[in-house]
C-alpha positions as a Markdown table, in Angstrom:
| # | Residue | x | y | z |
|---|---|---|---|---|
| 1 | Met | 113.4 | 22.0 | 164.0 |
| 2 | Pro | 112.7 | 20.1 | 160.7 |
| 3 | Glu | 115.6 | 18.7 | 158.8 |
| 4 | Val | 116.5 | 20.6 | 155.6 |
| 5 | Val | 117.5 | 18.5 | 152.7 |
| 6 | Leu | 119.2 | 20.2 | 149.7 |
| 7 | Leu | 119.0 | 18.5 | 146.4 |
| 8 | Asn | 121.9 | 18.6 | 144.0 |
| 9 | Ile | 119.8 | 19.7 | 141.0 |
| 10 | Pro | 121.0 | 22.5 | 138.7 |
| 11 | Leu | 118.8 | 25.5 | 138.9 |
| 12 | Trp | 118.0 | 25.5 | 135.2 |
| 13 | Ser | 117.8 | 21.7 | 134.7 |
| 14 | His | 114.2 | 21.9 | 133.6 |
| 15 | Ile | 114.9 | 24.3 | 130.7 |
| 16 | His | 115.9 | 22.7 | 127.4 |
| 17 | Arg | 118.9 | 24.3 | 125.9 |
| 18 | Met | 118.4 | 25.5 | 122.3 |
| 19 | Glu | 121.1 | 25.9 | 119.8 |
| 20 | Arg | 122.0 | 29.5 | 119.1 |
| 21 | Ile | 121.4 | 30.9 | 115.6 |
| 22 | Ala | 124.2 | 33.0 | 114.0 |
| 23 | Met | 121.9 | 35.9 | 113.1 |
| 24 | Gly | 124.5 | 37.6 | 111.0 |
| 25 | Lys | 124.5 | 34.6 | 108.7 |
| 26 | Ala | 120.9 | 33.5 | 109.0 |
| 27 | Ala | 119.3 | 36.9 | 108.5 |
| 28 | Pro | 122.0 | 39.6 | 107.7 |
| 29 | Glu | 119.5 | 42.3 | 106.9 |
| 30 | Val | 117.7 | 41.9 | 110.2 |
| 31 | Tyr | 121.0 | 41.7 | 112.0 |
| 32 | Arg | 122.2 | 45.0 | 110.4 |
| 33 | Ala | 118.8 | 46.6 | 111.4 |
| 34 | Leu | 119.3 | 45.5 | 115.0 |
| 35 | Val | 122.8 | 46.9 | 115.1 |
| 36 | Ala | 121.6 | 50.2 | 113.6 |
| 37 | Leu | 118.8 | 50.3 | 116.2 |
| 38 | Ser | 121.3 | 49.7 | 119.0 |
| 39 | Glu | 123.5 | 52.5 | 117.7 |
| 40 | Gln | 120.6 | 54.9 | 117.7 |
| 41 | Val | 119.6 | 54.0 | 121.2 |
| 42 | Asn | 123.2 | 54.6 | 122.3 |
| 43 | Lys | 123.0 | 58.1 | 120.8 |
| 44 | Ile | 119.9 | 59.3 | 122.5 |
| 45 | Gly | 121.5 | 59.4 | 125.9 |
| 46 | Ile | 119.7 | 56.8 | 128.0 |
| 47 | Asp | 121.7 | 56.1 | 131.1 |
| 48 | Lys | 123.9 | 53.0 | 130.4 |
| 49 | Arg | 122.7 | 51.2 | 133.5 |
| 50 | Leu | 119.1 | 51.6 | 132.5 |
| 51 | Arg | 119.8 | 50.6 | 128.9 |
| 52 | Asp | 121.6 | 47.5 | 130.0 |
| 53 | Leu | 118.6 | 46.6 | 132.3 |
| 54 | Ile | 116.2 | 47.1 | 129.4 |
| 55 | Tyr | 118.4 | 44.9 | 127.1 |
| 56 | Leu | 118.6 | 42.2 | 129.9 |
| 57 | Arg | 114.9 | 42.1 | 130.4 |
| 58 | Val | 114.1 | 42.0 | 126.7 |
| 59 | Ser | 116.5 | 39.1 | 126.3 |
| 60 | Gln | 114.9 | 37.3 | 129.2 |
| 61 | Leu | 111.4 | 37.8 | 127.7 |
| 62 | Asn | 112.6 | 36.7 | 124.2 |
| 63 | Gly | 115.0 | 34.0 | 125.3 |
| 64 | Cys | 117.6 | 35.5 | 123.0 |
| 65 | Ala | 121.3 | 36.2 | 123.4 |
| 66 | Tyr | 121.5 | 39.3 | 121.1 |
| 67 | Cys | 120.8 | 41.7 | 123.9 |
């Protein structure tokens, strides 16, 4: 059986970390619009688990932390 060698390399070591932007300060109108959109999505009755999965996937695609 071949020997298995595990390397001690962090999983995300190849991804450069970016500084987060304070959206509320950088673009307050856009931030308020995102909050309003989020509130409306919560009102339409999408299952919370599905909504959270959608937010998670969107944040992965955009590389953002808002969602």
